[in-house]
ZAMARLO-645810 format. One record per residue (C-alpha): x, y, z; residue in one letter. Coordinates in Angstrom, 3 decimals. Layout:
N
+----------+----------+----------+---+
!     east !    north !       up ! r !
+----------+----------+----------+---+
!        X !        Y !        Z ! A !
...
+----------+----------+----------+---+
This chain:
376
+----------+----------+----------+---+
!     east !    north !       up ! r !
+----------+----------+----------+---+
!  -15.373 !   -3.350 !    7.402 ! M !
!  -15.638 !   -5.264 !    4.160 ! T !
!  -18.901 !   -6.259 !    2.510 ! R !
!  -18.348 !   -9.865 !    3.559 ! A !
!  -17.944 !   -8.770 !    7.196 ! T !
!  -21.110 !   -6.675 !    7.012 ! W !
!  -22.960 !   -9.627 !    5.500 ! A !
!  -21.823 !  -12.040 !    8.227 ! R !
!  -22.655 !   -9.589 !   11.002 ! T !
!  -26.045 !   -8.869 !    9.463 ! G !
!  -26.855 !  -12.569 !    9.234 ! L !
!  -25.936 !  -13.059 !   12.899 ! L !
!  -28.157 !  -10.146 !   13.945 ! A !
!  -31.093 !  -11.324 !   11.821 ! V !
!  -30.692 !  -14.830 !   13.230 ! G !
!  -30.861 !  -13.499 !   16.800 ! V !
!  -33.959 !  -11.400 !   15.992 ! V !
!  -35.794 !  -14.284 !   14.347 ! L !
!  -34.799 !  -16.722 !   17.084 ! A !
!  -36.177 !  -14.477 !   19.833 ! E !
!  -39.349 !  -13.699 !   17.905 ! W !
!  -40.135 !  -17.248 !   16.780 ! L !
!  -39.032 !  -19.371 !   19.739 ! V !
!  -39.308 !  -16.871 !   22.574 ! G !
!  -41.276 !  -17.580 !   25.696 ! A !
!  -45.055 !  -17.394 !   25.080 ! P !
!  -47.064 !  -14.709 !   26.798 ! G !
!  -50.347 !  -12.919 !   26.738 ! G !
!  -51.696 !  -10.279 !   24.433 ! A !
!  -48.953 !   -8.329 !   22.702 ! G !
!  -46.306 !  -10.913 !   23.528 ! A !
!  -45.302 !  -11.245 !   19.873 ! D !
!  -44.570 !   -7.541 !   19.666 ! G !
!  -42.550 !   -7.628 !   22.885 ! V !
!  -40.506 !  -10.585 !   21.644 ! R !
!  -39.895 !   -8.883 !   18.285 ! L !
!  -38.784 !   -5.656 !   19.996 ! A !
!  -36.503 !   -7.611 !   22.326 ! A !
!  -35.056 !   -9.533 !   19.382 ! G !
!  -34.369 !   -6.303 !   17.484 ! I !
!  -32.626 !   -4.877 !   20.555 ! A !
!  -30.464 !   -7.982 !   20.791 ! L !
!  -29.673 !   -7.792 !   17.057 ! G !
!  -28.651 !   -4.136 !   17.379 ! V !
!  -26.315 !   -5.046 !   20.231 ! A !
!  -24.703 !   -7.730 !   18.049 ! V !
!  -24.138 !   -5.286 !   15.166 ! V !
!  -22.737 !   -2.652 !   17.526 ! L !
!  -20.355 !   -5.221 !   19.015 ! A !
!  -18.789 !   -5.680 !   15.562 ! R !
!  -18.830 !   -2.063 !   14.410 ! V !
!  -18.037 !   -0.414 !   17.766 ! L !
!  -17.286 !   -3.117 !   20.367 ! P !
!  -17.458 !   -0.859 !   23.474 ! P !
!  -20.938 !    0.344 !   22.463 ! A !
!  -22.094 !   -3.208 !   21.771 ! G !
!  -20.850 !   -4.413 !   25.139 ! L !
!  -22.544 !   -1.537 !   26.989 ! G !
!  -25.791 !   -1.959 !   25.060 ! A !
!  -25.916 !   -5.670 !   25.848 ! M !
!  -25.425 !   -5.235 !   29.581 ! F !
!  -27.920 !   -2.333 !   29.752 ! L !
!  -30.438 !   -4.504 !   27.956 ! L !
!  -29.857 !   -7.367 !   30.390 ! E !
!  -30.288 !   -5.020 !   33.345 ! A !
!  -33.506 !   -3.592 !   31.900 ! A !
!  -34.879 !   -7.065 !   31.267 ! V !
!  -34.062 !   -8.137 !   34.832 ! M !
!  -35.741 !   -5.035 !   36.317 ! V !
!  -38.821 !   -5.453 !   34.120 ! A !
!  -39.069 !   -9.150 !   34.891 ! G !
!  -39.162 !  -10.064 !   31.168 ! V !
!  -37.915 !  -13.489 !   30.183 ! T !
!  -35.753 !  -13.662 !   27.019 ! L !
!  -34.884 !  -16.890 !   25.268 ! T !
!  -31.911 !  -15.928 !   23.083 ! T !
!  -30.238 !  -13.337 !   25.276 ! D !
!  -27.571 !  -15.892 !   26.256 ! A !
!  -26.874 !  -16.518 !   22.549 ! L !
!  -26.654 !  -12.794 !   21.816 ! A !
!  -24.462 !  -12.216 !   24.872 ! M !
!  -22.096 !  -14.985 !   23.779 ! G !
!  -21.786 !  -13.426 !   20.305 ! I !
!  -21.147 !   -9.987 !   21.816 ! V !
!  -18.487 !  -11.344 !   24.166 ! M !
!  -16.747 !  -13.112 !   21.274 ! Y !
!  -16.783 !  -10.010 !   19.066 ! L !
!  -15.475 !   -7.804 !   21.885 ! C !
!  -12.629 !  -10.207 !   22.644 ! A !
!  -11.801 !  -10.750 !   18.965 ! R !
!  -12.120 !   -7.251 !   17.497 ! H !
!  -12.310 !   -4.805 !   20.403 ! G !
!   -9.492 !   -2.629 !   21.633 ! G !
!   -7.399 !   -3.526 !   24.640 ! R !
!   -9.726 !   -1.661 !   27.020 ! A !
!  -12.791 !   -3.418 !   25.605 ! T !
!  -11.058 !   -6.784 !   25.821 ! L !
!  -10.307 !   -6.384 !   29.533 ! W !
!  -13.656 !   -4.756 !   30.303 ! A !
!  -15.542 !   -7.669 !   28.754 ! S !
!  -13.377 !  -10.118 !   30.682 ! G !
!  -13.883 !   -8.302 !   34.001 ! L !
!  -17.643 !   -8.083 !   33.459 ! L !
!  -17.971 !  -11.860 !   33.408 ! M !
!  -17.647 !  -12.180 !   37.219 ! P !
!  -20.397 !   -9.564 !   37.452 ! V !
!  -22.536 !  -11.761 !   35.238 ! A !
!  -21.818 !  -14.738 !   37.460 ! Y !
!  -22.916 !  -12.792 !   40.548 ! V !
!  -26.132 !  -11.708 !   38.835 ! F !
!  -26.771 !  -15.294 !   37.759 ! T !
!  -26.236 !  -16.639 !   41.257 ! G !
!  -28.484 !  -13.960 !   42.744 ! A !
!  -31.153 !  -14.775 !   40.199 ! F !
!  -30.976 !  -18.485 !   41.067 ! L !
!  -31.395 !  -18.013 !   44.801 ! V !
!  -33.749 !  -15.002 !   44.731 ! N !
!  -37.019 !  -16.111 !   46.362 ! P !
!  -40.041 !  -15.803 !   44.152 ! G !
!  -38.308 !  -16.444 !   40.810 ! T !
!  -39.165 !  -19.424 !   38.710 ! E !
!  -35.523 !  -20.596 !   38.834 ! A !
!  -35.474 !  -20.462 !   42.652 ! A !
!  -38.739 !  -22.405 !   42.849 ! R !
!  -37.376 !  -25.173 !   40.611 ! R !
!  -34.110 !  -25.351 !   42.574 ! I !
!  -36.105 !  -25.668 !   45.790 ! D !
!  -38.215 !  -28.431 !   44.281 ! Q !
!  -35.063 !  -30.291 !   43.188 ! A !
!  -33.708 !  -30.150 !   46.714 ! G !
!  -30.592 !  -28.157 !   45.754 ! L !
!  -31.174 !  -25.267 !   48.140 ! T !
!  -29.115 !  -26.830 !   50.905 ! A !
!  -26.228 !  -27.634 !   48.570 ! D !
!  -24.156 !  -24.461 !   47.885 ! P !
!  -21.786 !  -26.401 !   45.636 ! T !
!  -24.645 !  -27.380 !   43.375 ! A !
!  -25.795 !  -23.745 !   43.224 ! I !
!  -22.296 !  -22.597 !   42.228 ! V !
!  -21.975 !  -25.290 !   39.569 ! L !
!  -25.390 !  -24.425 !   38.186 ! L !
!  -24.461 !  -20.739 !   38.049 ! A !
!  -21.218 !  -21.500 !   36.218 ! L !
!  -23.085 !  -23.720 !   33.759 ! T !
!  -25.642 !  -21.049 !   33.015 ! I !
!  -22.934 !  -18.377 !   32.667 ! A !
!  -20.643 !  -20.514 !   30.479 ! S !
!  -22.055 !  -19.008 !   27.234 ! P !
!  -20.164 !  -15.861 !   28.258 ! L !
!  -16.813 !  -17.407 !   29.120 ! A !
!  -16.400 !  -19.844 !   26.238 ! L !
!  -17.037 !  -17.344 !   23.389 ! P !
!  -14.830 !  -14.787 !   25.148 ! W !
!  -11.977 !  -17.293 !   25.439 ! L !
!  -12.446 !  -18.277 !   21.775 ! L !
!  -12.252 !  -14.616 !   20.750 ! G !
!   -9.090 !  -14.073 !   22.805 ! V !
!   -7.483 !  -17.180 !   21.283 ! T !
!   -8.237 !  -16.105 !   17.700 ! L !
!   -7.092 !  -12.568 !   18.508 ! R !
!   -3.695 !  -13.818 !   19.713 ! W !
!   -3.388 !  -16.142 !   16.733 ! R !
!   -4.062 !  -13.275 !   14.322 ! A !
!   -1.516 !  -11.097 !   16.123 ! R !
!    1.085 !  -13.858 !   15.957 ! A !
!    0.381 !  -14.358 !   12.257 ! E !
!    0.772 !  -10.629 !   11.567 ! R !
!    4.072 !  -10.678 !   13.403 ! G !
!    5.252 !  -13.676 !   11.414 ! R !
!    4.270 !  -12.042 !    8.107 ! V !
!    5.969 !   -8.772 !    9.105 ! A !
!    9.133 !  -10.660 !   10.008 ! L !
!    9.116 !  -12.520 !    6.682 ! M !
!    8.558 !   -9.252 !    4.807 ! R !
!   11.448 !   -7.632 !    6.657 ! A !
!   13.696 !  -10.579 !    5.815 ! E !
!   12.693 !  -10.417 !    2.141 ! V !
!   13.291 !   -6.654 !    2.029 ! E !
!   16.663 !   -7.086 !    3.701 ! A !
!   17.616 !   -9.754 !    1.166 ! G !
!   16.452 !   -7.536 !   -1.707 ! T !
!   18.451 !   -4.584 !   -0.428 ! L !
!   21.530 !   -6.765 !   -0.111 ! E !
!   21.065 !   -8.028 !   -3.676 ! Q !
!   20.648 !   -4.467 !   -4.915 ! Q !
!   23.770 !   -3.386 !   -3.048 ! A !
!   25.735 !   -6.282 !   -4.543 ! Q !
!   24.428 !   -5.452 !   -8.022 ! L !
!   25.416 !   -1.814 !   -7.529 ! A !
!   28.913 !   -2.863 !   -6.533 ! R !
!   29.204 !   -5.153 !   -9.571 ! D !
!   27.947 !   -2.456 !  -11.948 ! V !
!   30.335 !    0.059 !  -10.425 ! H !
!   33.272 !   -2.313 !  -10.839 ! D !
!   32.461 !   -3.315 !  -14.432 ! V !
!   31.208 !   -0.027 !  -15.882 ! V !
!   33.536 !    2.093 !  -13.792 ! G !
!   36.551 !    0.092 !  -14.946 ! H !
!   35.517 !    0.325 !  -18.614 ! S !
!   34.937 !    4.060 !  -18.439 ! L !
!   38.216 !    4.580 !  -16.604 ! A !
!   40.057 !    2.663 !  -19.363 ! V !
!   38.349 !    4.743 !  -22.084 ! I !
!   39.229 !    7.937 !  -20.224 ! L !
!   42.847 !    6.910 !  -19.751 ! A !
!   43.251 !    5.888 !  -23.399 ! Q !
!   41.728 !    9.124 !  -24.684 ! A !
!   43.911 !   11.279 !  -22.420 ! D !
!   47.065 !    9.292 !  -23.145 ! S !
!   47.114 !   10.407 !  -26.798 ! V !
!   48.309 !   13.810 !  -25.613 ! R !
!   51.536 !   12.287 !  -24.385 ! Y !
!   52.384 !   10.294 !  -27.512 ! L !
!   55.376 !   11.510 !  -29.429 ! D !
!   53.308 !   12.043 !  -32.579 ! V !
!   51.568 !   15.004 !  -34.118 ! A !
!   47.826 !   14.741 !  -33.560 ! T !
!   45.577 !   16.693 !  -35.965 ! P !
!   43.395 !   19.242 !  -34.155 ! P !
!   40.206 !   17.522 !  -35.393 ! Q !
!   41.319 !   14.174 !  -33.969 ! V !
!   42.391 !   15.771 !  -30.700 ! Q !
!   38.953 !   17.433 !  -30.431 ! G !
!   37.239 !   14.061 !  -30.860 ! I !
!   39.494 !   12.510 !  -28.241 ! L !
!   38.747 !   15.365 !  -25.869 ! D !
!   35.027 !   14.769 !  -26.394 ! T !
!   35.493 !   11.058 !  -25.667 ! I !
!   37.450 !   11.836 !  -22.510 ! A !
!   34.886 !   14.396 !  -21.303 ! D !
!   32.006 !   11.988 !  -21.966 ! S !
!   33.767 !    9.152 !  -20.164 ! A !
!   34.633 !   11.389 !  -17.243 ! R !
!   31.047 !   12.678 !  -16.953 ! G !
!   29.570 !    9.183 !  -17.310 ! S !
!   31.886 !    7.832 !  -14.634 ! L !
!   30.740 !   10.573 !  -12.260 ! T !
!   27.071 !    9.893 !  -13.042 ! E !
!   27.485 !    6.159 !  -12.539 ! V !
!   28.931 !    6.779 !   -9.089 ! R !
!   26.158 !    9.230 !   -8.215 ! Q !
!   23.377 !    6.894 !   -9.399 ! V !
!   24.749 !    3.840 !   -7.612 ! L !
!   25.284 !    5.889 !   -4.460 ! A !
!   21.707 !    7.290 !   -4.736 ! A !
!   23.096 !   10.824 !   -4.896 ! E !
!   21.147 !   12.441 !   -7.709 ! A !
!   22.847 !   15.595 !   -8.940 ! A !
!   20.586 !   18.652 !   -9.146 ! P !
!   19.487 !   19.423 !  -12.677 ! R !
!   18.593 !   22.664 !  -14.437 ! A !
!   17.256 !   23.654 !  -17.840 ! A !
!   20.814 !   24.423 !  -18.971 ! S !
!   21.741 !   20.752 !  -18.481 ! D !
!   19.593 !   19.947 !  -21.510 ! L !
!   21.761 !   22.300 !  -23.569 ! D !
!   24.853 !   20.440 !  -22.365 ! D !
!   23.376 !   17.092 !  -23.427 ! L !
!   22.677 !   18.361 !  -26.927 ! I !
!   26.079 !   20.016 !  -27.200 ! A !
!   27.753 !   16.716 !  -26.287 ! A !
!   26.370 !   14.893 !  -29.355 ! V !
!   29.446 !   14.011 !  -31.502 ! P !
!   29.506 !   15.690 !  -34.942 ! P !
!   29.838 !   12.319 !  -36.666 ! G !
!   26.485 !   11.118 !  -35.351 ! S !
!   24.504 !   13.162 !  -37.853 ! G !
!   23.329 !   16.642 !  -38.732 ! I !
!   21.965 !   18.039 !  -35.479 ! L !
!   19.106 !   20.531 !  -35.622 ! R !
!   18.138 !   21.953 !  -32.242 ! D !
!   15.004 !   24.060 !  -31.875 ! R !
!   13.693 !   25.746 !  -28.720 ! V !
!   10.094 !   26.964 !  -28.617 ! V !
!    8.911 !   29.294 !  -25.841 ! G !
!   10.911 !   30.524 !  -22.867 ! R !
!   12.781 !   27.974 !  -20.725 ! P !
!   11.525 !   27.692 !  -17.155 ! R !
!   13.097 !   26.497 !  -13.919 ! P !
!   12.426 !   22.798 !  -13.491 ! L !
!   11.191 !   21.182 !  -10.265 ! P !
!   13.913 !   18.810 !   -9.001 ! P !
!   12.052 !   15.589 !   -9.809 ! D !
!   10.955 !   16.792 !  -13.246 ! T !
!   14.481 !   18.053 !  -14.002 ! A !
!   15.957 !   14.627 !  -13.312 ! A !
!   13.333 !   12.931 !  -15.507 ! V !
!   13.825 !   15.426 !  -18.341 ! A !
!   17.602 !   14.921 !  -18.227 ! H !
!   17.400 !   11.120 !  -18.319 ! R !
!   14.691 !   11.041 !  -20.986 ! V !
!   16.482 !   13.442 !  -23.344 ! L !
!   19.732 !   11.567 !  -22.725 ! Q !
!   18.095 !    8.276 !  -23.747 ! E !
!   16.427 !    9.922 !  -26.751 ! M !
!   19.770 !   11.193 !  -28.034 ! L !
!   21.430 !    7.838 !  -27.340 ! T !
!   18.771 !    6.056 !  -29.410 ! N !
!   19.127 !    8.596 !  -32.209 ! A !
!   22.902 !    8.084 !  -32.348 ! M !
!   22.613 !    4.318 !  -31.979 ! K !
!   19.862 !    3.644 !  -34.527 ! H !
!   20.301 !    6.640 !  -36.822 ! G !
!   21.893 !    6.379 !  -40.248 ! N !
!   24.055 !    9.474 !  -39.845 ! G !
!   21.396 !   11.769 !  -41.312 ! G !
!   19.431 !   14.544 !  -39.640 ! V !
!   18.739 !   14.408 !  -35.893 ! I !
!   16.089 !   16.954 !  -34.978 ! E !
!   15.645 !   18.006 !  -31.335 ! V !
!   12.669 !   20.103 !  -30.215 ! V !
!   12.184 !   21.570 !  -26.736 ! R !
!    8.795 !   23.228 !  -26.385 ! D !
!    8.226 !   25.177 !  -23.142 ! W !
!    4.851 !   26.689 !  -23.956 ! R !
!    2.689 !   24.120 !  -22.149 ! D !
!    4.792 !   22.124 !  -19.745 ! G !
!    7.981 !   20.755 !  -21.295 ! L !
!    7.767 !   18.802 !  -24.498 ! R !
!   10.881 !   16.956 !  -25.653 ! L !
!   10.926 !   15.429 !  -29.117 ! M !
!   13.852 !   13.803 !  -30.930 ! V !
!   13.450 !   12.628 !  -34.511 ! T !
!   16.134 !   10.820 !  -36.468 ! N !
!   16.498 !    9.150 !  -39.832 ! E !
!   16.886 !    5.361 !  -39.793 ! V !
!   18.220 !    2.900 !  -42.294 ! A !
!   15.061 !    0.767 !  -42.220 ! G !
!   11.451 !    1.641 !  -41.667 ! S !
!   11.012 !    0.891 !  -37.965 ! T !
!   13.896 !    2.361 !  -36.009 ! G !
!   14.563 !    0.302 !  -32.875 ! P !
!   13.295 !   -3.226 !  -33.323 ! A !
!   11.161 !   -3.110 !  -30.160 ! S !
!   10.606 !   -1.235 !  -26.928 ! D !
!   13.823 !   -2.345 !  -25.298 ! G !
!   15.155 !   -1.432 !  -21.890 ! M !
!   15.883 !    2.176 !  -22.817 ! G !
!   12.413 !    2.928 !  -24.195 ! L !
!   10.761 !    1.079 !  -21.319 ! T !
!   12.797 !    3.087 !  -18.835 ! S !
!   11.788 !    6.333 !  -20.532 ! M !
!    8.130 !    5.361 !  -20.459 ! R !
!    8.280 !    4.494 !  -16.755 ! Q !
!   10.049 !    7.724 !  -15.853 ! R !
!    7.592 !    9.879 !  -17.808 ! V !
!    4.563 !    8.064 !  -16.401 ! T !
!    5.884 !    8.435 !  -12.840 ! A !
!    6.195 !   12.194 !  -13.478 ! A !
!    2.535 !   12.277 !  -14.641 ! Q !
!    3.602 !   12.931 !  -18.206 ! G !
!    3.011 !   11.271 !  -21.553 ! E !
!    5.310 !    9.458 !  -23.961 ! L !
!    4.616 !    8.657 !  -27.606 ! E !
!    6.685 !    6.718 !  -30.147 ! L !
!    6.182 !    7.264 !  -33.870 ! R !
!    7.649 !    5.090 !  -36.599 ! R !
!    7.171 !    5.737 !  -40.292 ! D !
!    9.137 !    5.305 !  -43.494 ! A !
!   12.701 !    6.312 !  -42.806 ! G !
!   12.065 !    8.223 !  -39.568 ! R !
!   11.732 !    7.429 !  -35.871 ! F !
!   10.472 !    9.938 !  -33.293 ! A !
!   10.161 !    9.924 !  -29.508 ! V !
!    7.828 !   12.574 !  -28.098 ! D !
!    7.612 !   13.174 !  -24.334 ! A !
!    5.544 !   15.733 !  -22.430 ! W !
!    6.234 !   16.626 !  -18.781 ! L !
!    4.183 !   18.938 !  -16.547 ! P !
!    6.009 !   21.795 !  -14.865 ! L !
!    3.483 !   22.365 !  -12.052 ! H !
!    3.237 !   26.072 !  -12.471 ! G !
!    6.907 !   26.950 !  -12.916 ! G !
!    7.368 !   30.655 !  -13.705 ! K !
!    9.298 !   31.896 !  -16.718 ! P !
!   12.858 !   32.936 !  -16.030 ! E !
+----------+----------+----------+---+
């Protein structure tokens, strides 16, 4: 229950207590205390009907039975009973809903018996009004007196069904939105596969076709073309795996492959490993691969062809740091899509990412927890 619900329920209970205490039927010595105790009992039944509807319903009917046996007259018991019946119908479980509904005929029987029971004040007044010989009038009077039970119960049932219908409507709308989103994502995946896949296939074909030209290709040039073809072939495979949601398993050695794939013309590569490499949990391995891949891409894209320094520190988790020289003083102009993607991946893995820009150098420093991985 929310605070607002507690506040509303508390106000209802306090209102019932005060109503019974202040406007209850007058009596002799100690009547004020009896009315206050009865009001508190009614208020407790109201609170129970909201917190635990079956208990509230039982408490209310036990209280009514005790009052009838003791011959005590309550003024606000009909009000409290109406509130309890509403709360049971609105918030109770299915069993409580039907139990409260089936108990209403019992209440009608008790009311009718009370009206015709000789010696009661109600029976005396009915006899004085000349209604004793008119059974129809007795029945109508009983239904009128018992109506505070039926009307709140019907209101609770109506609001209960309305809320259920609204939840169903919202769930249906959410399902439709999710279905539309999935379809859009599937269409985007198909478009990306067609565009990027075609471009990579063309690059791969062009790089491989040089082998079949009737010209002498210097070994250095052929090595560069082989690197281009291998990169295109690997990227094409990764694109298909990503778009098909088939993440390839990663290992610590995959980081070595990423660094080895950096073209010689991108700069002077300095790779440093600190500590002993550990086996990576699957999720962390995928994040480490993508983050280091983006780091190296940024270094090649924004570097000035100078030194690219790569550090992999395994002593406390896995720390990946790539530093490169830049032509200006800021490196990448802003946190673009690549840096934002890195930050999101690292944060999702409960790691930390830091960017450092100073005169002539740009560094990306990421730390990832290994969750107790043991040294190899």
